[in-house]
C-alpha positions, 0 to 999 in steps of 0.5 A: 408647945404653946404656953400661957401666962397670967399678966399682972392684971388678970388677964392671959397673954400668948409668949411673943415667942409662940407660932401662933401669937400672930393668928390667935391675936387677929382672931381675938380682934375679930372678936372684939369687933363683933361684940362691939358691933353687936353692942351698939346695935342693941344700944340703937333701934334699926333706922326707919328710913324714907327718901328724904330721912331717917330716924332711930331711938339710940340709947347710951348703953345697951342696958336699962341700967338701975337708976328709975330715969334713962335718958335716950335719943331721938336721932333724925338724919336729913337730907340737904334742904329738908327740915323737922319742926320745933315744939311751936313751929310758928306760922306753919309746921308741925312738931314731931310726936311720939306714941309709947302704946305697946311699951312695957316697964314705962312709966312717961317720956318727955321729949327735950327740944334743942334750941331750934333755927329761925327760918322765914320764907314767903312772910312766914316764919318758922322754927326748924332743925334740919341736917341733923338732930337729937331730940333727947328723951327722959324715960321714967321706968316703972320698975327700976332695974328690969328690962325697958321695951319701947314700941314708939311710933313716930309722926313727924312732918318734913318739908323743903319745897314740899312738905311731907307726913311720915310715920315710923315704927321704931322697936328697942329693947334694953335688958337690965343692967347696964349693958354696953356703954356705947359712948358715940351715942352718948356724945351725941345725946349729950351734945344736943341735950347742951342744946336745950335751954334750961327753965328758970324761976324765982331767985334763980333769975337774978344770978342767970348770965341772960334772963327776962326781966319784965314783958308786957302788952302795950296796945297802939293804933297799929295793933298790939305789941309785946314788949320783953326786956331782957338783960344779960350780965356781960352783953348781949351779942346777937339775942334772939327771943322765942315766944310761946302762948295761948292759942288766941295769941300769934306772935311775929318775929321780934324787933331788937333794940339794944342798950348802949352797953348791950347789957338790956335788950328790948324785943318788940312782937307784933300780936295778932288774934287768931279768928275773927272776934278773938280778944286777947286774955288778961295777964297770959302766961307766956313761955318765953326761949331767951337765947344768945350764942350758946347761952340760952333759957327758958323762962315762964312769965306773966305778961302785965295787962294791956297798956294805953292806947286808942280805945274802941270805946269813943265813937265818930260823934264823941271825937268830933265834939272833943276835936271843936273843944280842942281847937277852941282851947287851942286859942289860949295856947301860948303857941298861937300867942305869936299871932295875938297881933293879927287877932288883936287888929283883927278886932279892934281896927273894925271900930266904927265900921259897917256891921256887914264888912266887919261880918264878911272880914271875919267870916273870911278869917274863919274861912282861912283857918278852915281851908287851912286845916282841910290842906293839912288833913290832905297832906296828911292823908297823901303822908299816910298813904305813902307809909311817911310818918304823920303827926300834928306840928311835924311840919316844924321839922322842916327847915323850908317850912320854917324859913317860909314862915319866918319870911312871911312874919317878917312880911307881916310884922313890915306891913304893921309898921306901914313899909308897905300895904297888902294889895287889895284883890280886884274883885274885892275893890268894892267889898269893904274895907276894915279900918286897919286896911284889911282886905277879904284876902288879906283877913283870909290869909290871916286866918291860914296864918294863924293855923300855921302857927297853932300846929306846933303844940296840942291842947287839951282834947285834941290829942285824943280827937287827932290820935282817933283821926290819924289811925284811921281813914281819909274821911275821919281824917277829914272830918276831925281836921275840919271840926279842929279848923272850926274850934279855932275859928269860933271866936271869929265866927261868933263876932261874925255873927255879933259884929257889934262886938267889933263895931262898939269899940273906938274908931281908929286913930293915932293910938292903932299907929302905936299899937301897930309898931308894938304888935309889929315888934312882937312879930319880929320876935317871933320871927327870931324864934323861928330862926332859933328853932332853924338853928336846932333842926338845920345847923348853925350855917342855915341859921345864920344865912336865913338871919341874914336874908331875913334882916336884909329882907327887912332892910330893903322894906325900910329902904323902899319906904325912906327912900322913894328913888331907890325904890326899885333897887329895894324891891330888887333886893327884897325879891333876891332875898325871899328868892335867895331863902329858898336855897337855905335848906341846901346848907343843912347840917349837923344839929346844934351840940345840945341837940346831941344825945347825952345827958344835961343839967337844966334847972338843977335836974339831970335830963337822961336822953330818951331811950325806951330800953333803959326806961323798962330798965329803970322800971325793973330795978324799982325806980320811977321814970318821968319822960318829957317830950318836947321840942324847941318849936313847942311853945306849950311845952316851954310853958310847961317846962317854966311853970311847973317842971323847972320849978318848986316841988316838981323839980325837987323830986325830979332831983331827988333819988329814985326818980329818973328824968329822961327827955325826948327831943323832937325838934328833928325827925325821930323815928323813935320818938315817932313811934313812942307817941303813937304807942299811946295813940298820940301825934303831937306834943306836949307828951308827959308820962310816968313810969314805975314799979307800980305803973309799968304801962304809964302814966299819961299826964295832961297837955297842959301840966299842974304841980298837983297831977305830976306829984301824984303821978309820981308818987302813984308809979313808985309803989312796989308791984312789977310783974316778974317772971315766976 
């Protein structure tokens, strides 16, 4: 006989000795299994299947519960290689959408989007999900505690090599009450819900493990760029940034730059405009999704206005006028002082000469200047066409150019010392000589030489003209460079037009010999300066070799003059030194120790190495940053430093609290510094800018600094006003 007993927990069990025990146990297990299957079925809609995908609705329980909100999931399964899209698909694609028409007791439904994968093919970048994904759904009920009837029409696009649009109709009925739990569905919904980046704002930004500190547009000759500064409390691993904004803006992939401690990340995103003639909106709101491994957040940030750049307002005629003025003022720049000796002799050597001879000589010098500028323009066009970096004065970063210039300067100095004379070309034998013995060819070479030594530095108006030219086509480059040449040649053209300015001077005499030797000494000092620049650019070995060979060259010329019997040997030694100089660039090694990227003390000011990431980070933290882009070959930079930066009130401010002095050394080629200059439409130095909370885009200073200008910029930049994410 079968006997039952009640268990301590209120359930009935069969005595183990009963002969029916095994059968009833099996029957109970089958009943429980069927109940579980029924509960699971009630917590999910049937799959809507296609050849490439399947989609359904899933619920953590078979009932609607008593809360006013229910979290469900839209569950996709995709065959390998097939994908669906995130809410902002990128360059192509359409995200899934749901029409809830026909549902009952449904107030609203919101899709939550887990972090997608970045997928790039054929130059197009899209944000996708592959294999399997659950999009969490936050369902709000009209009347909590009552049944929920869902009728969903889901449209989605699935792509592999081709894209196929699909429509699925899903039905899920959840009766009142909690119903039966479905742990498997609850777990998968929760797993993907954890991958949805939380949205933060206000005070929560400061305490977040990762956050966006600043976002701003930057206008450069290459187009519009979005710069986003992000911070991480514990350091970034492999961060990524997804950008959403107004439809008129199209965002490319992010280029990343990390600070040394990896706590600061700078993202640069190329921004395009949708539609011809479209303009970017002022201070738009952008949704930025910042992800780094398992850490992610979503932040809405108002972007600060477009920063400096080459504006379209200046026409070619105005630019050509500015180029002429820039070239004219370039005659007064410190970079041209090394050729002052040649300029002086060009004038005083013509005292008492015939007007026609003076005119020819000065026209030849002007022609040498303009011709050299056109050669530089051709080189800039060629480099730009090849995709290389172009800039004003970058040839001084090349060891071979420095060596060639140093050799030319030594030869000019030797000529002024009377160690040899520049021979007259045959066609010019009867043309005319200036009182100093200059030929037409020599005058032309003087103009070319003056141009080459003028190129390291900038002048007022020159930066604007150069930025316009180098951001445009060959025609504009040639026109602007020609006007720069005419500006630099203007003093020579003036003397050619009014020869009396030169012929009225005293005739050359013994005093000219003394003057030539003094100015020859100036040129030897110039050669020494060029060798010192070579030390920074090419290293100690190259500097020592070049210095020794140039000394040998000068000594050979002295020997040639002093000992006529040894003239063949001296000429051979001079030729050997010149030939050996061509091999010096092969000795190029590590830069001089002072070129290392580290903080350095100078005139009591602690200069930090240039780092665009750190600039924005300092600004985000309320500091003012003074940036000095300089080079050892830029004499105008040295003049700014000696006359303004390292003196008085300016130096005191740069040493003070809350101000960061940052130096960018462009003596050697540096792609980051070149890109930084281009972002302001500049291609030459000196360049100085001041950043601060009130000037996150930077205040650009003039080429020739003044104390008042620098102090005013430091004051204007420090006021509060940094745009942060809201």
